[in-house]
Residue frames relative to the residue before (quaternion, step in Angstrom):
aa qw qx qy qz dx dy dz
M 1.0000 0.0000 0.0000 0.0000 0.00 0.00 0.00
A 0.4540 -0.6851 0.4878 0.2942 3.71 -0.70 0.88
K 0.4669 -0.6745 0.4997 0.2781 3.50 -1.05 0.91
Q 0.0935 -0.7761 0.6227 0.0333 3.60 -0.72 1.00
E 0.3560 -0.6924 0.5822 0.2342 3.57 -1.22 0.70
F 0.0338 -0.7793 0.6248 -0.0334 3.53 -0.84 1.18
S 0.4666 -0.5946 0.5485 0.3576 3.46 -1.24 0.43
F 0.6596 -0.4699 0.3859 0.4418 3.57 -1.27 0.33
E 0.6854 0.4970 -0.3207 0.4247 3.60 0.78 -1.02
K 0.6559 0.5107 -0.3186 0.4555 3.62 0.88 -0.86
A 0.6607 0.5022 -0.3120 0.4625 3.58 0.95 -0.85
L 0.6619 0.5052 -0.3001 0.4654 3.58 1.00 -0.81
E 0.6023 0.5592 -0.3246 0.4682 3.54 1.12 -0.79
E 0.6889 0.4592 -0.2805 0.4856 3.61 0.89 -0.89
L 0.6085 0.5419 -0.3516 0.4609 3.60 1.05 -0.67
R 0.6535 0.5063 -0.3139 0.4670 3.58 0.93 -0.83
S 0.6415 0.5052 -0.3298 0.4738 3.61 0.97 -0.72
I 0.6325 0.5244 -0.3356 0.4607 3.57 1.01 -0.78
V 0.6435 0.5323 -0.3075 0.4561 3.57 0.95 -0.92
A 0.6555 0.5091 -0.3051 0.4669 3.57 0.97 -0.92
A 0.6495 0.5164 -0.3172 0.4591 3.59 1.00 -0.87
L 0.6685 0.4977 -0.2930 0.4687 3.61 0.95 -0.88
E 0.6836 0.4842 -0.2975 0.4579 3.59 1.05 -0.70
S 0.5713 0.6319 -0.3650 0.3757 3.54 1.19 -0.42
A 0.3148 -0.7838 0.4814 0.2342 3.66 1.21 -0.37
N 0.5863 0.5429 -0.3980 0.4506 3.63 1.21 0.34
V 0.5389 0.6145 -0.3939 0.4205 3.60 1.22 0.44
G 0.4088 -0.7100 0.5170 0.2481 3.55 -0.88 0.93
L 0.7248 -0.4452 0.3101 0.4247 3.53 -1.33 0.31
D 0.7076 0.4840 -0.2902 0.4253 3.57 0.67 -1.12
D 0.6751 0.4835 -0.2901 0.4757 3.54 1.05 -0.80
A 0.6246 0.5205 -0.3578 0.4592 3.58 1.08 -0.71
L 0.6313 0.5160 -0.3453 0.4647 3.62 0.99 -0.71
K 0.6506 0.4996 -0.3282 0.4684 3.65 0.95 -0.76
Y 0.6187 0.5380 -0.3182 0.4759 3.58 1.07 -0.77
Y 0.6490 0.5286 -0.2928 0.4622 3.49 0.94 -1.01
E 0.6894 0.4808 -0.2976 0.4527 3.62 0.76 -0.93
R 0.6300 0.5264 -0.2947 0.4890 3.53 1.09 -0.75
G 0.6204 0.5618 -0.3000 0.4576 3.50 1.05 -0.88
V 0.6416 0.5067 -0.3056 0.4881 3.57 0.97 -0.97
E 0.6382 0.5293 -0.3429 0.4416 3.63 0.83 -0.84
L 0.6968 0.4872 -0.2655 0.4546 3.52 0.95 -1.06
V 0.6126 0.5292 -0.3586 0.4647 3.58 1.03 -0.70
R 0.6120 0.5448 -0.3314 0.4679 3.62 0.96 -0.94
L 0.7024 0.4803 -0.2781 0.4456 3.56 0.75 -1.09
C 0.6418 0.5074 -0.3304 0.4706 3.65 0.96 -0.75
N 0.6532 0.5023 -0.3209 0.4669 3.54 0.96 -0.83
E 0.6247 0.5337 -0.3339 0.4619 3.58 0.93 -0.77
R 0.6730 0.4974 -0.2909 0.4637 3.56 0.86 -0.95
L 0.6435 0.5169 -0.3098 0.4720 3.56 0.96 -0.92
N 0.6299 0.5338 -0.3141 0.4686 3.65 0.90 -0.93
E 0.6691 0.5166 -0.2901 0.4485 3.59 0.84 -1.01
A 0.6457 0.5334 -0.2836 0.4669 3.46 0.99 -1.03
H 0.6712 0.5106 -0.3040 0.4433 3.58 0.89 -1.00
V 0.6652 0.4993 -0.3019 0.4658 3.54 0.85 -0.88
R 0.6842 0.4657 -0.3117 0.4667 3.61 0.95 -0.71
V 0.6732 0.5128 -0.3109 0.4328 3.61 1.04 -0.60
D 0.8389 0.0527 0.0300 0.5409 3.57 0.75 -1.01
M 0.0748 -0.7303 0.6747 0.0768 3.53 -1.30 0.55
L 0.4015 -0.6846 0.5455 0.2692 3.51 -1.04 0.80
H 0.1250 -0.7752 0.6190 -0.0162 3.47 -0.97 1.11
L 0.2232 -0.7340 0.6177 0.1728 3.64 -0.94 0.79
N 0.3804 -0.7051 0.5615 0.2070 3.52 -0.96 1.11
A 0.7357 -0.4221 0.3160 0.4251 3.51 -1.44 0.19
D 0.7097 0.4241 -0.2769 0.4896 3.60 0.96 -0.76
G 0.6168 -0.6055 0.3425 0.3683 3.65 1.15 0.19
T 0.5282 0.6122 -0.4146 0.4175 3.58 1.28 0.10
P 0.4588 -0.7020 0.4806 0.2562 3.55 -0.97 0.74
S 0.1025 0.7713 -0.6282 -0.0061 3.52 -1.16 0.50
L 0.4677 -0.6825 0.4828 0.2872 3.55 -1.11 0.57
Q 0.0971 -0.7800 0.6172 0.0349 3.57 -0.94 0.90
P 0.5335 -0.6034 0.4478 0.3883 3.63 -0.99 0.64
F 0.4746 -0.6535 0.5221 0.2742 3.51 -1.12 0.78
V 0.0619 -0.7687 0.6366 0.0031 3.54 -0.84 1.05
E 0.3260 -0.7589 0.5336 0.1817 3.56 -0.54 1.14
E 0.4474 -0.7008 0.4992 0.2441 3.52 -0.84 0.96
Q 0.3335 -0.7514 0.5277 0.2137 3.64 -0.74 0.85
E 0.4375 -0.7039 0.4938 0.2633 3.51 -1.01 0.86
V 0.3100 -0.7640 0.5373 0.1775 3.54 -0.99 0.82
């Protein structure tokens, strides 16, 4: 299957429709397996997007006294 770029929202929407189709019990075994495989791809994609977003939003920073705090992630600019 060719790799497509989806937004998180579009991937989640497709994943929800797959779950609904599988829950309907009107899906044959071959189609259920195809839905399952596609669902696994979409879950992986959603997890990657969430991880990327998390890293971009917050970074753990240790204060001088050793206590952790969250600091906004600031991307270093290339020189």
